[in-house]
All heavy atoms as TSV, in Angstrom:
chain	resi	resn	atom	element	x	y	z
A	1	MET	N	N	-30.815	-4.597	7.424
A	1	MET	CA	C	-30.285	-3.680	6.422
A	1	MET	C	C	-29.273	-2.712	7.036
A	1	MET	O	O	-28.354	-2.287	6.366
A	1	MET	CB	C	-31.453	-2.902	5.803
A	1	MET	CG	C	-31.088	-2.189	4.545
A	1	MET	SD	S	-30.690	-3.323	3.245
A	1	MET	CE	C	-31.446	-2.543	1.890
A	2	GLY	N	N	-29.423	-2.381	8.291
A	2	GLY	CA	C	-28.514	-1.456	8.954
A	2	GLY	C	C	-27.114	-2.028	9.075
A	2	GLY	O	O	-26.129	-1.311	8.934
A	3	LYS	N	N	-27.008	-3.322	9.354
A	3	LYS	CA	C	-25.693	-3.947	9.483
A	3	LYS	C	C	-24.962	-3.963	8.148
A	3	LYS	O	O	-23.750	-3.744	8.084
A	3	LYS	CB	C	-25.832	-5.375	10.014
A	3	LYS	CG	C	-26.240	-5.451	11.459
A	3	LYS	CD	C	-26.283	-6.886	11.933
A	3	LYS	CE	C	-26.703	-6.966	13.387
A	3	LYS	NZ	N	-26.718	-8.348	13.869
A	4	THR	N	N	-25.701	-4.205	7.077
A	4	THR	CA	C	-25.092	-4.233	5.746
A	4	THR	C	C	-24.573	-2.846	5.372
A	4	THR	O	O	-23.453	-2.709	4.861
A	4	THR	CB	C	-26.111	-4.710	4.693
A	4	THR	OG1	O	-26.627	-5.979	5.088
A	4	THR	CG2	C	-25.481	-4.815	3.327
A	5	ALA	N	N	-25.367	-1.817	5.644
A	5	ALA	CA	C	-24.953	-0.447	5.325
A	5	ALA	C	C	-23.716	-0.063	6.141
A	5	ALA	O	O	-22.799	0.572	5.628
A	5	ALA	CB	C	-26.097	0.517	5.592
A	6	ARG	N	N	-23.689	-0.435	7.414
A	6	ARG	CA	C	-22.543	-0.140	8.258
A	6	ARG	C	C	-21.290	-0.845	7.743
A	6	ARG	O	O	-20.204	-0.270	7.714
A	6	ARG	CB	C	-22.846	-0.577	9.691
A	6	ARG	CG	C	-22.188	0.291	10.705
A	6	ARG	CD	C	-22.612	-0.001	12.133
A	6	ARG	NE	N	-24.057	-0.104	12.277
A	6	ARG	CZ	C	-24.666	-1.014	13.038
A	6	ARG	NH1	N	-23.962	-1.878	13.726
A	6	ARG	NH2	N	-25.973	-1.045	13.122
A	7	PHE	N	N	-21.466	-2.099	7.322
A	7	PHE	CA	C	-20.334	-2.857	6.781
A	7	PHE	C	C	-19.815	-2.220	5.490
A	7	PHE	O	O	-18.601	-2.079	5.298
A	7	PHE	CB	C	-20.751	-4.309	6.510
A	7	PHE	CG	C	-19.678	-5.136	5.898
A	7	PHE	CD1	C	-18.587	-5.556	6.645
A	7	PHE	CD2	C	-19.727	-5.496	4.559
A	7	PHE	CE1	C	-17.584	-6.314	6.079
A	7	PHE	CE2	C	-18.729	-6.244	3.977
A	7	PHE	CZ	C	-17.656	-6.664	4.743
A	8	VAL	N	N	-20.734	-1.810	4.638
A	8	VAL	CA	C	-20.338	-1.159	3.377
A	8	VAL	C	C	-19.597	0.137	3.665
A	8	VAL	O	O	-18.573	0.438	3.046
A	8	VAL	CB	C	-21.566	-0.930	2.466
A	8	VAL	CG1	C	-21.212	-0.029	1.286
A	8	VAL	CG2	C	-22.123	-2.253	1.982
A	9	MET	N	N	-20.081	0.912	4.624
A	9	MET	CA	C	-19.418	2.170	4.968
A	9	MET	C	C	-18.020	1.924	5.534
A	9	MET	O	O	-17.086	2.666	5.237
A	9	MET	CB	C	-20.268	2.958	5.976
A	9	MET	CG	C	-21.564	3.476	5.396
A	9	MET	SD	S	-21.308	4.569	3.995
A	9	MET	CE	C	-20.716	6.001	4.836
A	10	LYS	N	N	-17.865	0.869	6.333
A	10	LYS	CA	C	-16.543	0.529	6.855
A	10	LYS	C	C	-15.607	0.125	5.729
A	10	LYS	O	O	-14.421	0.491	5.735
A	10	LYS	CB	C	-16.643	-0.600	7.876
A	10	LYS	CG	C	-17.211	-0.167	9.196
A	10	LYS	CD	C	-17.264	-1.321	10.182
A	10	LYS	CE	C	-17.889	-0.900	11.490
A	10	LYS	NZ	N	-17.956	-2.020	12.442
A	11	MET	N	N	-16.096	-0.613	4.758
A	11	MET	CA	C	-15.271	-1.029	3.625
A	11	MET	C	C	-14.880	0.181	2.778
A	11	MET	O	O	-13.734	0.274	2.316
A	11	MET	CB	C	-15.995	-2.070	2.764
A	11	MET	CG	C	-16.272	-3.384	3.479
A	11	MET	SD	S	-14.873	-4.117	4.332
A	11	MET	CE	C	-13.775	-4.469	3.013
A	12	VAL	N	N	-15.795	1.103	2.581
A	12	VAL	CA	C	-15.492	2.324	1.829
A	12	VAL	C	C	-14.445	3.148	2.576
A	12	VAL	O	O	-13.490	3.655	1.977
A	12	VAL	CB	C	-16.776	3.149	1.572
A	12	VAL	CG1	C	-16.446	4.536	1.048
A	12	VAL	CG2	C	-17.691	2.414	0.616
A	13	ALA	N	N	-14.595	3.271	3.884
A	13	ALA	CA	C	-13.624	4.026	4.683
A	13	ALA	C	C	-12.251	3.367	4.622
A	13	ALA	O	O	-11.231	4.058	4.496
A	13	ALA	CB	C	-14.101	4.120	6.128
A	14	ALA	N	N	-12.204	2.040	4.706
A	14	ALA	CA	C	-10.924	1.339	4.620
A	14	ALA	C	C	-10.289	1.538	3.243
A	14	ALA	O	O	-9.078	1.743	3.128
A	14	ALA	CB	C	-11.119	-0.151	4.904
A	15	GLY	N	N	-11.103	1.502	2.202
A	15	GLY	CA	C	-10.597	1.724	0.844
A	15	GLY	C	C	-10.048	3.129	0.669
A	15	GLY	O	O	-8.989	3.325	0.057
A	16	LEU	N	N	-10.738	4.113	1.219
A	16	LEU	CA	C	-10.260	5.491	1.127
A	16	LEU	C	C	-8.977	5.692	1.929
A	16	LEU	O	O	-8.078	6.409	1.491
A	16	LEU	CB	C	-11.339	6.458	1.612
A	16	LEU	CG	C	-12.532	6.634	0.669
A	16	LEU	CD1	C	-13.603	7.482	1.348
A	16	LEU	CD2	C	-12.103	7.263	-0.635
A	17	ALA	N	N	-8.895	5.053	3.076
A	17	ALA	CA	C	-7.671	5.162	3.878
A	17	ALA	C	C	-6.494	4.534	3.142
A	17	ALA	O	O	-5.389	5.082	3.138
A	17	ALA	CB	C	-7.873	4.484	5.230
A	18	LEU	N	N	-6.726	3.390	2.521
A	18	LEU	CA	C	-5.674	2.740	1.749
A	18	LEU	C	C	-5.257	3.603	0.556
A	18	LEU	O	O	-4.064	3.762	0.276
A	18	LEU	CB	C	-6.131	1.363	1.274
A	18	LEU	CG	C	-5.121	0.559	0.476
A	18	LEU	CD1	C	-3.897	0.246	1.324
A	18	LEU	CD2	C	-5.755	-0.728	-0.032
A	19	ALA	N	N	-6.227	4.197	-0.125
A	19	ALA	CA	C	-5.924	5.073	-1.258
A	19	ALA	C	C	-5.125	6.291	-0.801
A	19	ALA	O	O	-4.188	6.720	-1.486
A	19	ALA	CB	C	-7.211	5.508	-1.946
A	20	ALA	N	N	-5.462	6.841	0.359
A	20	ALA	CA	C	-4.725	7.987	0.882
A	20	ALA	C	C	-3.281	7.604	1.217
A	20	ALA	O	O	-2.354	8.362	0.928
A	20	ALA	CB	C	-5.421	8.533	2.125
A	21	LEU	N	N	-3.102	6.428	1.779
A	21	LEU	CA	C	-1.751	5.964	2.101
A	21	LEU	C	C	-0.927	5.770	0.826
A	21	LEU	O	O	0.232	6.185	0.761
A	21	LEU	CB	C	-1.822	4.657	2.888
A	21	LEU	CG	C	-0.494	4.046	3.296
A	21	LEU	CD1	C	0.244	4.983	4.243
A	21	LEU	CD2	C	-0.706	2.693	3.940
A	22	ILE	N	N	-1.525	5.185	-0.183
A	22	ILE	CA	C	-0.828	4.983	-1.451
A	22	ILE	C	C	-0.472	6.327	-2.087
A	22	ILE	O	O	0.640	6.514	-2.591
A	22	ILE	CB	C	-1.673	4.112	-2.398
A	22	ILE	CG1	C	-1.735	2.682	-1.853
A	22	ILE	CG2	C	-1.118	4.128	-3.814
A	22	ILE	CD1	C	-2.697	1.779	-2.582
A	23	CYS	N	N	-1.401	7.279	-2.053
A	23	CYS	CA	C	-1.123	8.612	-2.607
A	23	CYS	C	C	0.006	9.295	-1.844
A	23	CYS	O	O	0.841	9.976	-2.445
A	23	CYS	CB	C	-2.372	9.476	-2.560
A	23	CYS	SG	S	-3.600	9.008	-3.787
A	24	LEU	N	N	0.032	9.123	-0.536
A	24	LEU	CA	C	1.097	9.709	0.273
A	24	LEU	C	C	2.451	9.118	-0.097
A	24	LEU	O	O	3.435	9.848	-0.258
A	24	LEU	CB	C	0.808	9.478	1.752
A	24	LEU	CG	C	1.817	10.037	2.739
A	24	LEU	CD1	C	1.800	11.562	2.689
A	24	LEU	CD2	C	1.503	9.548	4.135
A	25	ILE	N	N	2.505	7.820	-0.273
A	25	ILE	CA	C	3.765	7.166	-0.636
A	25	ILE	C	C	4.212	7.592	-2.030
A	25	ILE	O	O	5.377	7.934	-2.235
A	25	ILE	CB	C	3.613	5.636	-0.538
A	25	ILE	CG1	C	3.475	5.225	0.927
A	25	ILE	CG2	C	4.806	4.929	-1.168
A	25	ILE	CD1	C	3.091	3.785	1.125
A	26	VAL	N	N	3.299	7.591	-2.976
A	26	VAL	CA	C	3.646	7.968	-4.351
A	26	VAL	C	C	4.043	9.441	-4.409
A	26	VAL	O	O	5.009	9.808	-5.090
A	26	VAL	CB	C	2.469	7.671	-5.309
A	26	VAL	CG1	C	2.694	8.293	-6.665
A	26	VAL	CG2	C	2.264	6.170	-5.437
A	27	GLY	N	N	3.339	10.288	-3.678
A	27	GLY	CA	C	3.635	11.719	-3.684
A	27	GLY	C	C	4.979	12.058	-3.077
A	27	GLY	O	O	5.630	13.012	-3.488
A	28	SER	N	N	5.399	11.290	-2.093
A	28	SER	CA	C	6.672	11.577	-1.448
A	28	SER	C	C	7.790	10.652	-1.912
A	28	SER	O	O	8.870	10.663	-1.338
A	28	SER	CB	C	6.510	11.490	0.073
A	28	SER	OG	O	6.139	10.181	0.446
A	29	TRP	N	N	7.538	9.870	-2.939
A	29	TRP	CA	C	8.541	8.920	-3.419
A	29	TRP	C	C	9.813	9.634	-3.858
A	29	TRP	O	O	10.918	9.180	-3.597
A	29	TRP	CB	C	7.982	8.090	-4.559
A	29	TRP	CG	C	8.948	7.040	-5.009
A	29	TRP	CD1	C	9.687	7.044	-6.144
A	29	TRP	CD2	C	9.297	5.844	-4.314
A	29	TRP	NE1	N	10.466	5.930	-6.203
A	29	TRP	CE2	C	10.242	5.172	-5.091
A	29	TRP	CE3	C	8.896	5.296	-3.107
A	29	TRP	CZ2	C	10.799	3.969	-4.681
A	29	TRP	CZ3	C	9.446	4.098	-2.713
A	29	TRP	CH2	C	10.385	3.452	-3.503
A	30	CYS	N	N	9.673	10.775	-4.506
A	30	CYS	CA	C	10.835	11.527	-4.972
A	30	CYS	C	C	11.691	11.964	-3.780
A	30	CYS	O	O	12.915	11.853	-3.824
A	30	CYS	CB	C	10.383	12.741	-5.773
A	30	CYS	SG	S	11.728	13.661	-6.521
A	31	ASP	N	N	11.048	12.449	-2.726
A	31	ASP	CA	C	11.793	12.865	-1.532
A	31	ASP	C	C	12.480	11.679	-0.869
A	31	ASP	O	O	13.612	11.794	-0.403
A	31	ASP	CB	C	10.854	13.531	-0.522
A	31	ASP	CG	C	10.265	14.825	-1.055
A	31	ASP	OD1	O	10.914	15.448	-1.930
A	31	ASP	OD2	O	9.173	15.199	-0.612
A	32	ILE	N	N	11.790	10.549	-0.832
A	32	ILE	CA	C	12.373	9.352	-0.236
A	32	ILE	C	C	13.585	8.901	-1.041
A	32	ILE	O	O	14.632	8.571	-0.481
A	32	ILE	CB	C	11.318	8.225	-0.152
A	32	ILE	CG1	C	10.220	8.600	0.843
A	32	ILE	CG2	C	11.954	6.903	0.252
A	32	ILE	CD1	C	9.022	7.679	0.808
A	33	ALA	N	N	13.467	8.905	-2.362
A	33	ALA	CA	C	14.578	8.492	-3.220
A	33	ALA	C	C	15.772	9.439	-3.065
A	33	ALA	O	O	16.922	8.994	-3.025
A	33	ALA	CB	C	14.122	8.445	-4.675
A	34	GLU	N	N	15.510	10.746	-2.965
A	34	GLU	CA	C	16.594	11.706	-2.775
A	34	GLU	C	C	17.295	11.495	-1.436
A	34	GLU	O	O	18.521	11.598	-1.350
A	34	GLU	CB	C	16.056	13.127	-2.857
A	34	GLU	CG	C	15.693	13.563	-4.260
A	34	GLU	CD	C	15.082	14.951	-4.280
A	34	GLU	OE1	O	15.042	15.619	-3.223
A	34	GLU	OE2	O	14.645	15.367	-5.365
A	35	ALA	N	N	16.536	11.212	-0.404
A	35	ALA	CA	C	17.126	10.979	0.910
A	35	ALA	C	C	17.993	9.724	0.901
A	35	ALA	O	O	19.085	9.709	1.479
A	35	ALA	CB	C	16.028	10.851	1.966
A	36	ILE	N	N	17.538	8.686	0.234
A	36	ILE	CA	C	18.324	7.449	0.135
A	36	ILE	C	C	19.606	7.706	-0.638
A	36	ILE	O	O	20.684	7.252	-0.254
A	36	ILE	CB	C	17.487	6.330	-0.514
A	36	ILE	CG1	C	16.354	5.912	0.431
A	36	ILE	CG2	C	18.356	5.136	-0.881
A	36	ILE	CD1	C	15.356	4.971	-0.198
A	37	GLU	N	N	19.499	8.444	-1.727
A	37	GLU	CA	C	20.676	8.747	-2.555
A	37	GLU	C	C	21.682	9.597	-1.776
A	37	GLU	O	O	22.893	9.359	-1.836
A	37	GLU	CB	C	20.245	9.468	-3.829
A	37	GLU	CG	C	21.317	9.549	-4.866
A	37	GLU	CD	C	21.735	8.193	-5.407
A	37	GLU	OE1	O	20.888	7.297	-5.497
A	37	GLU	OE2	O	22.926	8.030	-5.729
A	38	ALA	N	N	21.192	10.586	-1.039
A	38	ALA	CA	C	22.089	11.430	-0.246
A	38	ALA	C	C	22.786	10.613	0.834
A	38	ALA	O	O	23.977	10.812	1.099
A	38	ALA	CB	C	21.298	12.573	0.385
A	39	ARG	N	N	22.064	9.689	1.424
A	39	ARG	CA	C	22.675	8.841	2.453
A	39	ARG	C	C	23.773	7.962	1.852
A	39	ARG	O	O	24.837	7.790	2.448
A	39	ARG	CB	C	21.599	7.986	3.105
A	39	ARG	CG	C	22.116	7.169	4.247
A	39	ARG	CD	C	21.017	6.458	4.960
A	39	ARG	NE	N	21.574	5.724	6.084
A	39	ARG	CZ	C	20.996	4.707	6.657
A	39	ARG	NH1	N	19.824	4.307	6.235
A	39	ARG	NH2	N	21.566	4.090	7.665
A	40	LYS	N	N	23.514	7.428	0.663
A	40	LYS	CA	C	24.528	6.608	-0.016
A	40	LYS	C	C	25.779	7.438	-0.307
A	40	LYS	O	O	26.898	6.980	-0.114
A	40	LYS	CB	C	23.983	6.038	-1.317
A	40	LYS	CG	C	23.047	4.884	-1.138
A	40	LYS	CD	C	22.588	4.381	-2.499
A	40	LYS	CE	C	21.560	3.300	-2.386
A	40	LYS	NZ	N	21.082	2.865	-3.713
A	41	GLU	N	N	25.579	8.674	-0.788
A	41	GLU	CA	C	26.713	9.540	-1.107
A	41	GLU	C	C	27.528	9.866	0.144
A	41	GLU	O	O	28.757	9.873	0.107
A	41	GLU	CB	C	26.221	10.828	-1.761
A	41	GLU	CG	C	25.743	10.638	-3.182
A	41	GLU	CD	C	25.240	11.926	-3.792
A	41	GLU	OE1	O	25.548	13.009	-3.249
A	41	GLU	OE2	O	24.539	11.856	-4.801
A	42	ARG	N	N	26.848	10.148	1.253
A	42	ARG	CA	C	27.566	10.436	2.503
A	42	ARG	C	C	28.373	9.227	2.964
A	42	ARG	O	O	29.501	9.369	3.416
A	42	ARG	CB	C	26.583	10.839	3.595
A	42	ARG	CG	C	26.152	12.270	3.521
A	42	ARG	CD	C	25.415	12.654	4.780
A	42	ARG	NE	N	24.277	11.748	4.987
A	42	ARG	CZ	C	23.012	12.119	4.973
A	42	ARG	NH1	N	22.705	13.364	4.785
A	42	ARG	NH2	N	22.052	11.251	5.158
A	43	ARG	N	N	27.791	8.048	2.840
A	43	ARG	CA	C	28.505	6.839	3.254
A	43	ARG	C	C	29.731	6.606	2.378
A	43	ARG	O	O	30.801	6.265	2.874
A	43	ARG	CB	C	27.591	5.622	3.196
A	43	ARG	CG	C	26.513	5.630	4.244
A	43	ARG	CD	C	25.597	4.471	4.049
A	43	ARG	NE	N	25.739	3.565	5.171
A	43	ARG	CZ	C	25.245	2.370	5.229
A	43	ARG	NH1	N	24.570	1.890	4.203
A	43	ARG	NH2	N	25.396	1.614	6.294
A	44	LEU	N	N	29.573	6.803	1.062
A	44	LEU	CA	C	30.706	6.616	0.157
A	44	LEU	C	C	31.790	7.653	0.420
A	44	LEU	O	O	32.975	7.336	0.400
A	44	LEU	CB	C	30.238	6.686	-1.299
A	44	LEU	CG	C	29.425	5.502	-1.787
A	44	LEU	CD1	C	28.923	5.761	-3.204
A	44	LEU	CD2	C	30.237	4.222	-1.755
A	45	ARG	N	N	31.378	8.894	0.661
A	45	ARG	CA	C	32.334	9.953	0.933
A	45	ARG	C	C	33.090	9.670	2.229
A	45	ARG	O	O	34.288	9.899	2.324
A	45	ARG	CB	C	31.618	11.293	1.021
A	45	ARG	CG	C	32.400	12.404	0.400
A	45	ARG	CD	C	31.674	13.730	0.409
A	45	ARG	NE	N	30.367	13.649	-0.205
A	45	ARG	CZ	C	29.265	14.151	0.326
A	45	ARG	NH1	N	29.304	14.770	1.478
A	45	ARG	NH2	N	28.108	14.057	-0.289
A	46	ALA	N	N	32.399	9.170	3.227
A	46	ALA	CA	C	33.046	8.864	4.507
A	46	ALA	C	C	34.051	7.723	4.339
A	46	ALA	O	O	35.148	7.764	4.899
A	46	ALA	CB	C	31.999	8.496	5.548
A	47	LYS	N	N	33.696	6.709	3.560
A	47	LYS	CA	C	34.612	5.591	3.340
A	47	LYS	C	C	35.829	6.042	2.537
A	47	LYS	O	O	36.942	5.629	2.802
A	47	LYS	CB	C	33.897	4.461	2.600
A	47	LYS	CG	C	32.905	3.711	3.445
A	47	LYS	CD	C	32.245	2.614	2.642
A	47	LYS	CE	C	31.198	1.886	3.455
A	47	LYS	NZ	N	30.511	0.861	2.671
A	48	GLU	N	N	35.596	6.905	1.542
A	48	GLU	CA	C	36.683	7.354	0.685
A	48	GLU	C	C	37.661	8.230	1.455
A	48	GLU	O	O	38.863	8.087	1.337
A	48	GLU	CB	C	36.109	8.133	-0.497
A	48	GLU	CG	C	37.151	8.606	-1.467
A	48	GLU	CD	C	36.527	9.356	-2.620
A	48	GLU	OE1	O	35.585	8.828	-3.218
A	48	GLU	OE2	O	36.999	10.462	-2.891
A	49	SER	N	N	37.150	9.130	2.273
A	49	SER	CA	C	38.038	10.036	2.998
A	49	SER	C	C	38.741	9.341	4.153
A	49	SER	O	O	39.705	9.870	4.684
A	49	SER	CB	C	37.263	11.246	3.511
A	49	SER	OG	O	36.287	10.816	4.433
A	50	ALA	N	N	38.302	8.188	4.554
A	50	ALA	CA	C	38.949	7.456	5.641
A	50	ALA	C	C	40.293	6.882	5.190
A	50	ALA	O	O	41.120	6.524	6.025
A	50	ALA	CB	C	38.040	6.339	6.137
A	51	ASP	N	N	40.537	6.831	3.883
A	51	ASP	CA	C	41.772	6.266	3.362
A	51	ASP	C	C	42.962	7.208	3.542
A	51	ASP	O	O	44.100	6.766	3.553
A	51	ASP	CB	C	41.642	5.961	1.868
A	51	ASP	CG	C	40.635	4.869	1.595
A	51	ASP	OD1	O	40.134	4.280	2.572
A	51	ASP	OD2	O	40.349	4.601	0.430
A	52	TYR	N	N	42.712	8.493	3.656
A	52	TYR	CA	C	43.799	9.468	3.665
A	52	TYR	C	C	44.282	9.727	5.075
A	52	TYR	O	O	43.519	9.737	6.034
A	52	TYR	CB	C	43.326	10.782	3.042
A	52	TYR	CG	C	42.827	10.592	1.624
A	52	TYR	CD1	C	41.482	10.771	1.329
A	52	TYR	CD2	C	43.676	10.221	0.614
A	52	TYR	CE1	C	41.008	10.589	0.049
A	52	TYR	CE2	C	43.210	10.031	-0.674
A	52	TYR	CZ	C	41.886	10.231	-0.962
A	52	TYR	OH	O	41.423	10.047	-2.215
A	53	ALA	N	N	45.537	10.005	5.184
A	53	ALA	CA	C	46.139	10.362	6.468
A	53	ALA	C	C	46.140	11.884	6.557
A	53	ALA	O	O	47.105	12.561	6.201
A	53	ALA	CB	C	47.546	9.803	6.583
A	54	ASP	N	N	45.052	12.449	7.014
A	54	ASP	CA	C	44.894	13.899	7.041
A	54	ASP	C	C	45.910	14.580	7.959
A	54	ASP	O	O	46.320	15.714	7.714
A	54	ASP	CB	C	43.483	14.270	7.492
A	54	ASP	CG	C	42.448	13.881	6.457
A	54	ASP	OD1	O	42.810	13.755	5.283
A	54	ASP	OD2	O	41.274	13.713	6.844
A	55	GLU	N	N	46.305	13.902	9.017
A	55	GLU	CA	C	47.250	14.517	9.935
A	55	GLU	C	C	48.573	14.819	9.233
A	55	GLU	O	O	49.204	15.830	9.498
A	55	GLU	CB	C	47.539	13.577	11.134
A	55	GLU	CG	C	46.300	13.142	11.910
A	55	GLU	CD	C	45.609	11.952	11.280
A	55	GLU	OE1	O	46.279	11.112	10.649
A	55	GLU	OE2	O	44.390	11.874	11.420
A	56	GLU	N	N	49.009	13.979	8.344
A	56	GLU	CA	C	50.276	14.157	7.644
A	56	GLU	C	C	50.190	15.237	6.573
A	56	GLU	O	O	51.201	15.833	6.212
A	56	GLU	CB	C	50.719	12.834	7.016
A	56	GLU	CG	C	51.024	11.762	8.052
A	56	GLU	CD	C	51.311	10.423	7.401
A	56	GLU	OE1	O	51.421	10.357	6.171
A	56	GLU	OE2	O	51.413	9.437	8.158
A	57	LEU	N	N	49.016	15.514	6.075
A	57	LEU	CA	C	48.865	16.531	5.043
A	57	LEU	C	C	49.085	17.944	5.590
A	57	LEU	O	O	49.526	18.832	4.875
A	57	LEU	CB	C	47.482	16.450	4.415
A	57	LEU	CG	C	47.181	15.212	3.572
A	57	LEU	CD1	C	45.732	15.217	3.125
A	57	LEU	CD2	C	48.092	15.182	2.354
A	58	TYR	N	N	48.765	18.166	6.859
A	58	TYR	CA	C	48.808	19.506	7.430
A	58	TYR	C	C	50.055	19.749	8.289
A	58	TYR	O	O	50.114	20.725	9.003
A	58	TYR	CB	C	47.545	19.772	8.239
A	58	TYR	CG	C	46.316	19.724	7.367
A	58	TYR	CD1	C	45.382	18.697	7.505
A	58	TYR	CD2	C	46.088	20.679	6.396
A	58	TYR	CE1	C	44.251	18.645	6.709
A	58	TYR	CE2	C	44.969	20.653	5.581
A	58	TYR	CZ	C	44.047	19.637	5.738
A	58	TYR	OH	O	42.959	19.568	4.945
A	59	LEU	N	N	51.034	18.875	8.240
A	59	LEU	CA	C	52.255	19.081	9.032
A	59	LEU	C	C	53.247	19.961	8.339
A	59	LEU	O	O	53.384	20.222	7.269
A	59	LEU	CB	C	52.914	17.750	9.372
A	59	LEU	CG	C	52.154	16.902	10.378
A	59	LEU	CD1	C	52.909	15.585	10.590
A	59	LEU	CD2	C	52.010	17.621	11.694
């Protein structure tokens, strides 16, 4: 009976750890999405500004 109880406790602990990981991902999903969006905007801005000849604008 001791082995069964230990196994059940390990399964409960694994389930709780998985639930905590899922809650962490869902809770921070908004921050992750904002970071991805900001990175996309920076990349687009960098590509767009690379088209201009800035040296000629300030002469």
